[in-house]
N, C-alpha and C positions, 0 to 999 in steps of 0.2 A: 605326831601325825605328819605324814609326808605328802606334800601336794603332788598331784599328777604332773608328769613332765609334758611339755608342749613345745612345738616347733615355732610357735608364734612369738615374735620378738616385738615388744612395745617400747618405743623410745620414751624416755622420761621427759616431762615438760621442763624446758630450760627456764632459768631465772629471767631471761629476756622475754620469753613468752608470757610468764606470769606477770611481768611488769606491764606488757601490752594489755593483758586481760584486765588488770586492776585499773588501768587508765581508760579502758573502754567502758567500764561499768557506769561511771557518772554520765557519760554521753547517752548511753542506752537507757539509763534511768530517767533522764529528762524526756526522752521520746515516749517512754511508757507513761509518765505522769501526764503529759499532754494528751495522749490517747485516752487515758482513763477519764480525764476531765471532760473531753468532748463527747464521750460515750455515756456520761452520767445522765440520770433522769432530770437533773436540774440545769443542764447546760443549754444555753440559748445561742442562737446563731450570732448574736452580738459578741460572743467570746472567741470566735474563730480567728479574726484578724489579730486581736491582742494576743491570743494564744500562740499564733505563728510567730509573731515578733518576739514574744517572751522566750519561745523555744530557741530561736536563732541567737538571742542574747546569751542564753545559758550554754549553748554549744560553742559559742565564740569565746568563752572564758578559757584563757590559757592557764593550765595548772602547773604546779611546781614539778620540776624534773620531767616535763613532758617530752616524749621522744618525737623524732622527726616524723615517724609513721603516723602517730596520733595527730600531730599538727596537720598533716596532709589530709588525714581522714576527716578532721573537723571541717576543713574547707570544702571538701567534697560533699559533706552532709549539708552545710549551709547553702551551697550552690543547688543541690538537689531539692531542698525545701523551697528555695526561691523559685525554681523552675516549676515545681508541682503546684505551688499555691499562688503564683504570680497573678493569675486571672481573678482571684478572690478580691484583690485590691481595686479591681475595675468594675465589679458587679454591684449593681445598685443595692441588692438585698443585704450584702455584707457591709457595705459602706454606711448605709443609712442606719442599720441596726447598731453598728458600733458607735456612731456619733450620738444616737438617741439614748444610749446606755450611759447614765450619769457616772458610772464607775470608770469609763474609758474616755468618752467624748472623742477628741481628735489626737490624743496622746500617741496612739500606736499607728496612725495613718502615715504613709510615706509622704514626705513633704517635697521630694525632689523629682517626682515623676510627671509633673505637669498637669495633674488631674485636679480639677476644682471640686473637691469633695462636698463643700458646703453648697455649691450650686446644684449638685446632683440631688442633695436632700431637698432644696427649695423647689426645684422643678417637679420632682416626683411627689413631694408633699402637697404642692399646689393642685396637681391632678387629683390626688386622693381626696383633698378637702373639698374640691368642687363637686366630686362625685358623691360626697357624703355631707352635703350641705345641711340636711336635716339634723344629723348628729352635731354639727357645728352649732346650729341654732339652739339645740337643747342644752349643750354645755355652756353656751353664752348665757342662757337664761338662768341656769343653776348657779353660775359664778356670780351673777349680779345679785341673786338673792343672798348668797353667802357673804358677799362683801357689803350688802346693805347699801348699795349705791343708789337704789331707786326707791322712792316712796310709793306706797301702795296706791296713792291718789293718782299716780301717773302710769300705773301698770298697763292700762289698756293702750295708751299711746306708745309705750315702750315695746309691747308685743307687736303692734302694727309696724313699728319702725324696723324691728328685727326681721319680720316677714318680708318687708319691702327690700331689705338688704339682701336676703336670700334670693329673691326673685331676680334681682339685678345681676346675679352671678358672682357675688363676692369679689368685686373688682379690686379691692385693696388687700386680698389675701396675701399676695407676694410681699407687700410692704410690712404687714403685721407679722407674717411668718419670719421675715428677716429681723425684725425687732426682737421677737421672742428668742430667736436663735442667738443673736448677739448677747442678750442678757443671760441666757442659759449657759453659754460658753464662758462668760465672765465669772461665773460661780466656780468654786472649788469642786473638784470631783469628790464623790462620796466614797466611803470606805468599801472595799470589796466585800466585806462581811454584811453590808446592808443590801437590801433587795431593791433593784431598779423599779419594780412595779409599785412598791410601797412609796418610793420617791415620787413617781408620777401621780399616784393617787392623792398624795398630799399637796402637790404643786400644780394640779391641773387647772386650778382657778387663776393661776398666774400665767401659765403657758397653755392656753386653750388649744391652739393648733398643734403644737408639738406633742401634747398628750394624746391626741387622736392618732398621730403617726406612731407614737410609742406603742399604743395598744395594738396596732397592726403588726409591728415588726418584732417586738420583744417576746411574743408568745411562740415564735418559730423555734423548734428544737434544733440544736447544732447538727445532729446526725439522726439517722433512723435506727441506730443500734438499740436504744432502749425499747422502742416499739417492736422491733424484731424479737427481742428477748421476751416480750409479753406474748407474742404469737407462739413462740416456742414453749413457754410455760403453759399456755392454754391448751396446746396440743397434748401435753403430758397429762393435763387434768382430765380433758374429755377425750379419752382414748377408746379403742375398740372394745375394751373390757368394761367400759362405763357408759354404754350407749343410752342407758335410761336416765342419765343425769340431765336435768333440764338446763336450758340456757341461763336461766336466772340463778340457779344454784352454782353453775360453773362460773358465772361472773362473781358471785359472792366468794367462792373459794379462791379465785384469782386475786380478788381485792385483798383478802386476808393474807394471801401469800406475799403480796408486794407491800403490805403495810403492817408488817409484824412489829 
């Protein structure tokens, strides 16, 4: 069989070009892995700063027989990532969620930018705890029962004392929060395979105030990608051809679709 003739001339890819492509793949693979992690349904906002730092570390690795073009491209990538995500290291939501995640704590925070990250957590946490004094009071009561520090004979006096403390505005919150934070940071970080929410559920009797802050910040998703995919799937389920499908049944189908 004879192929038809054509006037189009296609230049063959050179060995140098293949070399560039093969060296580009690991860099682009790192970016893809970071993006997939942040868009997953289990990704928390606490993973953003560590993820950015880890991505920069992976891109900064010089590989064997690396060409000058790839070396320059790596530096451009690192500078671009730093420029795009610089503000994340200054925003309270990212800073606090990273510190309060026992998998990361302060490991991935920049230490040379003059920002007092721990003070940000203390000041923001103090405002949160003052506005949520009822929750603080309930957790204190629960922890005292679990630790069995109080005899039932003194329960009435103990409850009155806690109410009085709440009414005075928790003047010692900053001091106690600082103590908890110092003790928390002194502990070793937990494995990435362990869940941060499980950690706080087990340790809330030891870190009363930090556990409340963790509850607020660790439930925030890293991106809106997963929720947007849910909306897209729901639109496919309840379409113009299925107008008689009830909201309840549509929800059940959506649930089964995402929990196969």
